[in-house]
C-alpha positions as CSV (number, residue, x, y, z in Angstrom):
1,M,38.3,-36.1,-112.1
2,A,40.8,-33.7,-113.7
3,P,44.0,-33.0,-111.8
4,R,44.3,-29.6,-110.1
5,I,47.4,-27.6,-109.3
6,T,47.9,-25.3,-106.4
7,L,49.4,-21.9,-107.0
8,Q,50.6,-19.7,-104.2
9,N,51.3,-16.0,-104.0
10,P,54.6,-15.9,-102.1
11,R,54.0,-12.3,-100.9
12,T,50.5,-12.8,-99.4
13,G,50.3,-16.6,-98.9
14,E,47.1,-16.7,-100.9
15,M,46.4,-20.1,-102.5
16,R,44.5,-20.8,-105.7
17,R,43.6,-24.1,-107.3
18,V,43.5,-24.4,-111.0
19,K,42.2,-27.4,-112.9
20,V,44.4,-28.8,-115.6
21,G,42.3,-29.4,-118.7
22,W,38.8,-28.5,-119.9
23,S,37.0,-25.6,-118.2
24,W,33.3,-26.2,-118.2
25,T,32.7,-22.9,-116.4
26,L,34.3,-20.8,-119.1
27,F,32.8,-22.9,-121.9
28,L,29.2,-22.7,-120.7
29,L,29.0,-19.5,-118.7
30,S,31.2,-16.9,-120.5
31,D,28.1,-15.6,-122.3
32,F,26.9,-14.0,-119.1
33,F,28.6,-10.7,-119.9
34,G,32.0,-12.4,-119.7
35,L,31.6,-12.5,-115.9
36,P,33.6,-15.7,-115.3
37,L,36.5,-14.3,-117.3
38,F,36.5,-11.0,-115.4
39,L,36.3,-12.9,-112.1
40,R,39.4,-15.0,-113.1
41,G,41.4,-11.9,-114.1
42,L,41.1,-12.5,-117.9
43,N,39.8,-9.0,-118.5
44,S,40.8,-8.8,-122.2
45,W,38.9,-12.0,-122.9
46,G,35.9,-10.8,-120.9
47,A,36.0,-7.6,-123.0
48,A,36.1,-9.7,-126.2
49,V,33.0,-11.6,-125.1
50,L,31.2,-8.4,-124.2
51,T,32.1,-6.8,-127.5
52,L,30.9,-9.9,-129.4
53,W,27.6,-9.7,-127.5
54,A,27.2,-6.0,-128.1
55,V,27.8,-6.5,-131.9
56,S,25.2,-9.2,-132.0
57,V,22.7,-7.0,-130.3
58,L,23.4,-3.8,-132.1
59,A,23.9,-5.3,-135.5
60,P,21.5,-8.1,-135.9
61,D,22.4,-8.5,-139.6
62,V,25.7,-10.0,-138.6
63,E,24.3,-12.3,-135.9
64,P,25.1,-15.6,-137.8
65,V,28.7,-14.5,-137.9
66,T,28.8,-13.5,-134.2
67,V,27.1,-16.8,-133.3
68,L,29.7,-18.8,-135.1
69,A,32.5,-16.7,-133.7
70,G,31.0,-17.1,-130.2
71,I,30.8,-20.9,-130.5
72,G,34.5,-20.9,-131.6
73,L,35.5,-18.6,-128.8
74,H,33.7,-20.7,-126.2
75,I,35.3,-23.9,-127.4
76,W,38.7,-22.2,-127.3
77,L,38.1,-20.8,-123.8
78,G,37.1,-24.3,-122.6
79,L,40.3,-25.7,-124.0
80,K,42.7,-23.0,-123.0
81,G,41.0,-21.0,-120.2
82,N,42.6,-22.8,-117.2
83,E,46.0,-22.6,-118.8
84,M,45.6,-18.9,-119.4
85,I,44.6,-18.4,-115.7
86,A,47.6,-20.4,-114.5
87,R,50.1,-18.6,-116.9
88,K,48.7,-15.2,-115.8
89,C,49.2,-16.1,-112.1
90,L,52.7,-17.4,-112.8
91,A,53.7,-14.3,-114.7
92,R,52.7,-12.2,-111.7
93,G,55.1,-14.1,-109.5
94,W,52.9,-16.9,-108.1
95,I,54.6,-20.2,-107.6
96,L,53.5,-23.9,-107.8
97,A,52.9,-24.8,-104.2
98,E,53.4,-28.5,-104.8
99,R,56.0,-28.7,-107.5
100,D,56.7,-32.4,-107.3
101,D,53.2,-33.9,-107.2
102,D,51.7,-35.7,-110.2
103,A,49.3,-32.8,-111.0
104,A,52.2,-30.3,-111.2
105,R,54.2,-32.6,-113.4
106,F,51.2,-33.1,-115.7
107,A,50.5,-29.4,-115.9
108,R,54.2,-28.6,-116.7
109,M,54.0,-31.2,-119.5
110,K,50.6,-30.2,-120.9
111,W,51.2,-26.5,-120.7
112,G,54.9,-26.5,-121.6
113,L,56.0,-24.9,-118.4
114,V,59.7,-25.0,-117.6
115,P,61.4,-24.0,-114.3
116,V,63.5,-20.8,-114.3
117,A,66.9,-20.8,-112.8
118,S,65.8,-19.5,-109.4
119,E,63.2,-22.2,-108.9
120,T,60.9,-19.6,-107.3
121,A,58.7,-19.0,-110.3
122,W,57.7,-20.8,-113.4
123,M,57.6,-19.4,-116.9
124,A,56.6,-20.6,-120.3
């Protein structure tokens, strides 16, 4: 099982677990109107998937191109989706709840996260 990190919003206390590694949800289900992307706060990527879908429906002549672009996009979302979610949360002030556990160390190494001077937030 892939390691998961726990992010915490210091203002509200809300916790969020993010898997480090491949996102099967984003890889397989992003075609459903970009819904998994919108639900995870990746609105621009959800809009990109919706746009790609709209182009393939409205311009069937370019469907082979949109299918190839869609496959590439889904592979990229599977690889980078969880990292984008974590970085977005961290950029909004969330913190790693368990900084010293193995999953947090692995995430910092894999995603290239470095601690900022205050040690209250993490940035790339």
